[in-house]
N, C-alpha and C positions, 0 to 999 in steps of 0.2 A: 825278703827272699821267699818266704812261704807263699805270700800272695802271688808273686811272679811265677813260682813253680806251679801253683794250682791253676793260674790263668793259662799257662802253656799246656798243662796236662788236659784241661777241659777243652781247649781249642783243638788239640790233636784228636781227642776222642770225638768231638763234634765233626771234624773233617772226615774221620774214618767212617762214622755212621752215615754221614751225608753222602759219601762216595758209594757206599753199598746200597743206599736208598735211591740212587739215581734212576735205576731201571724201573723201580716201583712208581716213581713220579712220572716218568715218561709214559708208562702204560696205565697210569691212573689206577694203580693196584693198591687199594686201601688195606686189604688183608695182609699183603706182603709187607707193607710199610709198618703195620702194627706189630708184626712178628719181629721185624728188625729192631724196633724200639723196645720190645720186651726184653731184649738182651741187656738193656741198661739196668734191669732189676738187680744185677750182681753188683752194681755200683751204688751203694747205699747213700752216697752223698748227692746223687741225682734226684732232685725233687720232682721234676716233670720235664717232658720233652715233646716236641711236635715236629712233624714234617709238613711243609706247605707246598702245594702244587700249583697248578695253573690258576691264575686269578687270586693268588695269595690265600686260597682257602685251605683249611686243615684237611690233609689227606690221612694222617694217622697221628695219634697222640699216646703218650705214656704218662701216668700219674702214679707216683710211688705209694701214696696213702689215699685210701678212699675218703673222699670229702676234703682232701688236702688242696694245696695250691695247684691250679690248673694252668696250662700254657695259654697265652693270649689267642684270640680268634684270628688275628692276622700277625704276620712276622714283624717284630720290631726292627730297628735299623741294624745293619750288619755290624759286627764287632763284639767286643767284650766290655762289660762294665759291672761294677758292684752295686747292689741294691740291698741296703740293710746288711744282713749277714749272708746274703746269697750272691753268687756270681752268675751273670747272665751272658750267654754266648749265642751269637747268631752267625751262621756261615752260609754261603750260597751253595747250592747243589748244582753241579755241572754235568752235562752229558755232551761229549765231543766238543769241548770248548764253548758250549752254549749253556747259559744259566736256565735251568728248568724249574727251580724251586729253592726253598730255604729250609734250614734245620735250626731249631731253637732248643737250647738246653738251659736248665736252671739248676745250679749246684749249690748245696748247702755247705757253707764254710764253717758252721758252728762246731762240728766235730773236730775239724783241723785246729780251730782256735782253742778248743778245750784241751786237745792233746798237747799243743804247744804251751798253754798256760800251766798244765800240770807238770810238764817237764821243767819249765822255768822255775816254778815255785819249789819243786823238789830240790833243784840245784841251789836255789837261793837259801832254802832252809838248811841244807847240809853245809853250805858255805858259812852261814851265820853261826850255826851250832859248832862247827869245827873251829871257827875263829875265836868264839867266846871260850870254848873249852880249852883251847890252846893257851889263851891268855891267863886263865885261872890256874891251870895246872903247872904252867911254867914257873910260877912263884914257888912251888914246892918240889917239883920233880925234875925240873931242868930238861936237858936235852933228851933224856931217855923217853920222855912222853911227847915233848913239844916237837921233836924232829919228825916223828910219824904224822902228827897232826898237821905240821907245816906242809909235809908232802901231800897229804890229803887235800889241804886247802889249795895247793898249786894245781893238783889234778882237777879239782872242781872248777877252778878258773879256766883251765885249758879246755875242759869239756864245754863250758859255757861259751868260750871264744870260738872254738872250732866246730861246735855242734856235732862232735864225733863221739857217739855213744859206745864205740868199740874200745875206747880207752879204759884202762883199769888202774886202780891205785895199788901200789905194792904193799903186801901184807908184811908187817914187821913183828908180829907176835899173835898170841891167842888171848890176850887180855881184853879189857874193855875197849881199848883203842882198836885192837884188831877186829873186834866184833863190829865196831862202827865202820871200819874200812870194808869188811865183808858185806855189810848191809848196803853200803854205797855201791860196791861193785855189782851186787845182785840187782839193785835198782837200775843201773845202767844196762845190765844184761836184759832185763825185762823190757826196757824201752827199745833196745836194739831188736829184740825178738818181735815186738809189735810192728816196728818199721819193716822188718823182713817179711812178716806175714802180709802186710799191706802191699809190698812190692810183688810178692808172689800172686796175690789176688789180681793186681793190675795186669800181670803177665798172662794169667789165665784168661782174663777178659779179652786181652788183645788177641790171644790164640783163637778164642771162640769167634771173635769178630773176623779174623782172617779166614776161618773156616766158612763163615757165612759169605764172605766176599768171594771165595773160590766157588762156592755153590752158586752164587748169583751169576758169576761169570759163565759157569757151565750152562745155566739156564738161558743166559743171553745168547750163547753160542747155538743152543738148540733153536731159539727163535730165528 
């Protein structure tokens, strides 16, 4: 699901950037093309990008890190595919139903994989710890301790199944078990906050891209 979501997101981003680059391709405007691609600097997962114009030559390019991976000198085949830990996206650039160029994006999937791995490991460790602790304490303390731990274990399983970090475990007291539940809830809240921050960043980028598109439209109208 993560791979599919990233593929769709990168494809939409490529189509938006390609659409606003169409005028630059038609007028062979390398400077404007470079300025549009520089907007991708807000998307840290974008390793490099390029706009290809007439004759499949590079009209503008963006490289995230100096000396890093650079886009190819000619556009690869259109579509999306994974290469090692990167996602490659190539979309056509159209102007009035006529293809005038291509846009290439290379996105780094490692950060997304690391985020998913950390979340999965945290849930697995909490589940394992809660299960072992519940088993040991149930021999001495019975339901007073095992019931809250069983509830925590069920919550962990539900979070793992639904991938819903807005869920919270119910606090049954302020003892050691309560501290464990508070720590688990705090971990879920932090994961949810990071996801919300990522969503806001994507919305800000979309808003900036829309502003550039509007500006480009006004420039086209002036032409």
